[in-house]
Phi, psi and omega in degrees: 000128180275143178264136178240156176229151182282127180243338181193168175232141181299157183299325180273359176073018183267342178210156178257151179253123183245152178225150177263120182304135179085358180231160184270346185285153176233157185227150177248142181230117179299139178265101180245186183296325179294319179293319178297323179296317178296319181298330179273358179077016182267073186288327177294323177294329178296317179298318178294323178297318178298320180297316183290325182284316187274342185243122181290351177247136175285157180305320181295321179295320178299313182292325177296321180291319177294320178298329180275002172112353179285151178268163178297323179297317180296318180293317180297319179295318181292323183272344181071037181236160176299148183298330182297329180287344176266319184296334182294344182251356189275337186306304181298327182286320176297323176294323177294318178297320178295319180296318179295324177295322177292321176300318181297324179293334177271351181281164181269148180277134178231123175281155175303125181097345179283152177237339182268166179290151178240194179288161176289140185299312184300321183291312184289326178293321178299319178295316181293325178296322177296319178297328180277357182083011179271156178266114184297326181292339179274351180290145182241124179259143175210171179208161174213151183277136179269164179294335181274005178095343175280179182239137174269116183258131186239134174242123175251128182210171180237128178223132180055036177077006181241139177284133181233161177216143179224146183227142177232160171256123183252123176260104184290340180284315179268351176059050172220160181237150178232132179298143183241004173203176184298319181297318179295320180297318180293333183275349186222348185252155174296156181302323184293336183275347187288322184295333184273002184256145171218143185240141177287163179290130183280137172267180180292158178299143185242151175265163183255016181241167181285153179300156183264012183304317182302332182269345187245022174068040174099001177284103187262150174240121184275132180232090178290162180291146177291151181282160182277155179293168183292150175231146180292140178285141183251116178291151180294148181293145179292149179295145181286163180292146179293155178290137175293158184295333181275002181292144180301332180295317178296319180297321180292321179292323181295319179296321181293322179293320179294326181292335183269354178286131181291145176087356181272139182299135177089349182268181180295140179084001180284000000 
């Protein structure tokens, strides 16, 4: 590696002139923000500058997307950057998602319309998995943050040789969970409550940040709204009993009908 020394600065201050000791050649070096940062000794700011220049996504945006359920590979493909520039920010967020999934297992189960506390999610799910012949220790819990501030908790497990998945909505403020699909309802609710539930069709997982299209020349990422939790179905009300013949309503209708018959005294045309 050759050593150079600063010998001059251009009149407009846009580049520095360097020379190699013992040789006649000279070199020009543009004076940009990175060089000014190094001259001031702000090396940590230089690293942040490199991240902002080379990566179309800011660190917070990357972490928001991972928190919302996207993988590092998906983000790297969408942004067109090497995977290593995404993975350096995912560690703390993956730990947060794991912690929220553990919190949800300690939260109480609440059916739609319930107001009182129920059993803990982790305990009742472990019992139901044993009943299904699944190994509870092999089940994998994960979570992702929803646009409404709650967390979508996902359980992946295997029963009868088939891979299954169940999802709940976890409210960390009230510390309760609500089943968000049929599989989750079967794993945590009493048999009598299942018939009254219906769930909307689930869309793809959504992120909680704005699309990155403005920075990537039109490469848009579609984020539909999350679906609403299940609500109990309401049967139509039964028809009321007919009015008895002696009811005043019937008498009034009979008088009105008689008044409209032609040829009847007191009616039209009499």
